[in-house]
N, C-alpha and C positions, 0 to 999 in steps of 0.2 A: 504494500500500500504506500501511497505517497504520504508525506508528513501532513499536508493540509487535509487529506481525507481521514487520517487517523484521529484528527481532532474533532470529529463529528460526534453525534450523540452516542452515548455508551449503551448500545443495544447488545442483545445476545449475539447477533451476527458480527458486529464489530469486534466483540471480545474474541469470538472464534477466529475471525480473520486476523486479528492482532496476534493470537497465539500461533497460527500457522506462519505468519510473517516472521515472528521470532524464531520459530523452528527452522524456517528457511535460512535465516542468517547462521544459525548453529550448523546446519547442514553444509552451507557454503564454506564455513571455517573448517569443518571436518574434512571436506574434500580438498581444500588447500593443504591441510596438514598431511593427508595421505599422499598427495602429489609430491610435496617436498620430501616425504619419507622415501618414496620410490626413486626420486632423483638422487638422494643421498645413498640409497641402497645399491643403485645400479651404476652410479658414477657418470662420467662424461659421455658415455655412449647413449644415455637417455637425456642429452642436453636439450632436446626439443620440448621437454617438460617445462623448461623455463617459460616458453611461450604460453603453455597451458596455465601455469601459475599466474602469469600476468593477467590473462583473460579472466580467471576465476576471481582474483583479487579486485581488478578494476571494474568488472561488470556485474559481479555477484556479491562479494563480501563487503567492500567499502561503501557502496550505495546503501546497503541495508543498515550498516552501522550509523551512517550519517542520518538516515531517516529516523532511527530510534533516538539518537542524541538530539536531533533538532526539536523533537517533542519536548525536551527538557529545557534547552537553553535559548530557544527562539520564541518570542511572544506570538500570540495568535492574532493580534490586531494590526491595523495598517501602520507601517513604519516607513513608507516611501521606497520600499524595495520589493521586487518580485522574488518569488521563491522558485528554486529548481525542483525537478521531480523528486530528488532525494532529500529535500528540505533545506538545502544550502541556500544562502542568499544569492540572488541573481543580479540582473541589471537594475539600476536605480530608476524610479519613476521620474520622468523629466518632461512630461507633456500631458495636457488635459484638453478635452474638447467639449463643446456644447453643440447639440444638434442630433438629428435622427440618424439611424444606421445608414439609410440611403444617402443622406447628405455627407456622411463620412466617406462612404465608398466613392461617391461622385467626386468629392474634393481630392481624394488620394489618386484616383485614376487620372483626373485632369492634371495633377501635379507630376505625372510621369511615374507613378509607383505601380507595381504589379502585385496582385494578391497571391500569396503563397499557396501552393498545393497542400492538400491534407497529408498528414504524415502516415504512410502505410508502407507495405512491402515494396510496391513498385516505385513510389516516390523516394523511399529510403535507399533502395538499390540504385536508383538513377542518380541521386545526389552523390553517392559514393563513387560511381563510375565516372560521373561528370567531373568530380574533383580530381580524380586520379588522371583522367585524360585531358584535364584543363579545357573541358568542353562547356559550352554555354547551357544554362538551365535557369531561365529567368523566373520560373515559378517554383524554385527549389523550396522544399518544406523547411520550417524553422522548428527547433526543438521546443517542447512545451515548457511554459513557465506559469506560475500560479500567483494569483492575486484574488483576494476575497474568497479564498478556499477553492478556486476553480481555475481551469486552464484559460488562456487567452481566447477571446471570441474569434479573432481573425488577425492575420499578420500581413503587412505589406513590405515590399523590399525593392531595391534597385541593384541590379547586378553591376559589378565593376570589372572591366577588362574581360568581359564575356566568360567569366568563370565563377562558379558558386563559392569558391574559396574566399572571395572578397566581395562584400556586398553591404549596402545600407539596409537596415531592417528596423521595423517598429511593430511591437505587439500592442493590441488594443483589448481592453476589458470594459464591458459596460458596467457602470457604477450601479450598485444596488439601489432599489427604489427608496428615496428619502435620505440616502447617504450624502454626507457632506465632507469636504476636505477638512483637515485640521485647520481651524481658523474660521470655518463656517461657509466657505465658498461652495456653491452648488455646481456640479458638472455632470455630464452624461457619460463621458468616456475618459478612461485613464490610459495613457500611453507610456511605453518604455522603449526608447530608441537607442540603438548602438550600432557600431560599425565593425563588421567582421574583417579583420586584417589578414587572416590566414588560418591555417589548421595546425594544431599542436596537441600536447597532452595536458589534461587537467591536473592542477597541482594537488587537489584533494582526493580525486578518485583515480587518477592515472588513465582516464579514458581519452580516446581521440575525440577532439571537439574543436569547434571554432574558437579562436582567440580574438577578443575584442580590443579596439583601440582604447587607451586609458582615458582620454579626455572625452567623456560622454557629452559635454556641453557642445562640442563641435558638431556631433551628430544631431543633437536637439536643434541647433541653429540651422543646420542643413534642411531638416524637415520643415521648419518654419519658413525658410526662404522659398522652398518649392511650393508650399501651400499658398503663400501670399503672392507669388509670381503668377500662379495659375488663376487665383481668385482674389483680386484686390479687395473684394467686398468683405472678405474674412477679417474680422476684428481680433486683435491680440491684446490680451491683458496679462501682465506679468506680476506674479506674486513674488516679490523679492524676499530672499532668505527664507523661502518656504521650508527648507531643511538646512541644517548647518552644513556649510561647505566642508567636504571631507575627502580624505584619501583613504581608500579601502580596497577590498578585493572581492571579486565575484566567487561563486562556487567553483568556477574553473581555475581559480587562482590568478585571474587577470587583475592587474592594478587598475583602479578607476578613481577619477577625481571629478568634482563638480563644484560649481559656485553655489548650488542650492536653490537657484531661481526656478520657478515653475511657470511657464507660459500657458495661458488658457486661450485656445482658439475658438472663437464663436462662429459656427457655421450655420446658425439657425436661419440666417437670411439667404442662404444659398438655395437655388432652385435645383432639386435633385433630378438627375437625368433618368428618364424612364428605362434606359437600356441597362441600368445596374441590376445585376442578378443577385437577389438576396440569398439564393440557394447555391451560389457558386462555390468554388473550392475554398476550404478553410481547414483549420487544424482540428476540427471535430472528427475524431476517428470513430467510425461506426463499430468496427471490430479491430481491436488493437493488434499489432504484429505479435505481441506476446501471446495472444490467444492462439494464433496459428502455431507458434512454437510449442505451446502446451498440448495442442491437439496432435501434432506430429509425435511428440515424445510419449504421449499416452498410447498412441497406436503402436509405437515401437516397443513400449513396455509390455503391452499385451502379447506381441509377437515373441519377444525375448522370454517372457514368462512361460509361454507354451513350449517354446524350443527348449528351455531349461528343464521343464518337467518331463518332456518326452525323452530328452537325453538321459536324465536320471533313470527313467523307466527302462531305457534300452540296455543300460549296464547292470541293472538289478538282476540277481540270479533267478529270482522267482517272485512274481508279484501276483498275489491272489486277486481274483476279480479284475483282471487287467482291463477288460472292456469298460467296467465302471470307472476305472481310473482315467482311461483315455477320454471317456465321455465327460468326466468332471473337468479335465484339463481343457478340453474343447469348449465347454460351457464357460469356463473362466476367461478364455481368450475372447469369446463372443461378447461376454459381459463388459470387458475392457473396451471393445469397439463401440458398444452401445453407450457406455458412460462417456467415452470421448466425444461422441456425436452430441449427446445431450448437453455436456458442458460447453461445447463449441456453440451450441444454440442458445446459451445463456441460462441454463437451468442450474440454480444455486445448489440444489441438493446433490446433483451429479458431481458438481465440482467438489463439494464437501466429502463425498464418498471417495473420490479419486485422491484427494489430499490425505484422507485418513489411511487409505491403502498404501500410499507412498511413505507416510511416516512409519507405519508398521513394517514395511519392507526395509526401510533404512535401519530401524531398530534391530530387526533380525540380522542384518548385515553387521551391525555393531558387535553382536555377540558371536559372530562366526567369521571373523576376518581371515583373509588369505593374502599372500603375496601374488603378484601377477606373473609368477614364473611358470605356472602350469595352466592347463586348460580350465581347471576348476576355479582357480583364482581369477582368470580372465572373465569367466562368466559371472562370477561374484561381483567384480568391479563394474561390468556392464550394467548389471541390475542396480547396483548402488548408484551409479552416475545417473541412470534414468530416473530413479526414485527421487534423488535430490533435484534433478533438473525439473521434474514435474512439480515438486514442492515449491521451487523458486518461481517458476513461471505462473502457476495457478494462484499463488498467494500474492502476486504483483498487484499494485494498486490500479493499473489501467484495466486489468482483467475484472477486478471487483467493480470498478466504475462502469465498465461495459455491461456487466450483469445488472447493476442497479438501473441503468438506462433501459435495458430490455424489460426488466420487471415493471418499471414505470410505464413504458409503452403498452405492455400487456394489460396493466390495470386500466389505463385510459381506454383501450379498445373494449375491454369488458364493460366499462361504464357506458360507452357509446352504444354497445349492443343492447344493454339493459334499457337505455332510454328509447331506442328504436322499438323494442318489444312493448314497452308501456304506452306508446303513442296509439 
């Protein structure tokens, strides 16, 4: 789960999700220790495990640790900084707007900005390949950031030198109804703009990420210039010293500095263009990439479980009621396939069952460890890695958010059906 999502109401589901999230962190740490142990045990000929250790630490262990720690040391109220997925502080809030969503889209398009694609498998793969090939991708997706406990509503960007490695970008969040800025000013949208100057490693998670330019005021002023040049009717009001000018760091370890001024752009007098598509691309992910990973791992887990059981039966000297054993193993494999499909469709109970089976499988492996020198140890390690992988992916916050959206949509559909029946 993300740190903002974990701060929600303490219900039975959130407690259960929090428990599995913690167990996922424990599983990731255990897998890192096992990998280091294998590297030490086998020496230099297993040097490729160093890459595995980095992947496990950077993308599994450290983000979970930061998420849990952020719940303790970061406040839940507005402090003028966006939050990253793992709870770390992101870019500063440096822009606010007044106006409708259509007016914001119209103003940004006229100013030469391009709306970013939604983040998914295809767009994620395309931005990686485009960055490596230095190819243009004007609609490249932007990583999620959180404000008011939710991800940005949409993002706009301007590519530089025809490569997604360098770009201007600004995230927008709609302000909650009745919410006011510290000091009392009322706005409709909050923006956080920064300039991606290249690609590098995050200081706090060691992940590959975009690195931003330190002076975020330069990007803020660039956004203002493009808006005012395209629409002179737009009025700008500046709240001086909105936040104390500071030198700090983002969750990626990038140094940032700002004078603390917050400009408010009034677009309420702008005539919105009818061509603006309110349902266009955005960072609202319908089914997150993590859900696809969990689905694939669960399918593999079922196949490996069946193969492991059949392999054990084949070497057994004599197994009474062999037919029943084979039927039970086959039924177990089919059950995994059904559970994987139900969880992929957003069924929370199926997800809970798979998570429970994965925890049980990991605990069984804990009390029956092997080295990977033999066939039995290799099978044991494959089962263990799949169980921990499922635990990590299905306990992720974007998977839980996806299931919450599916549940809300189904409740709305049932209410609509009932209203139609009662008419």
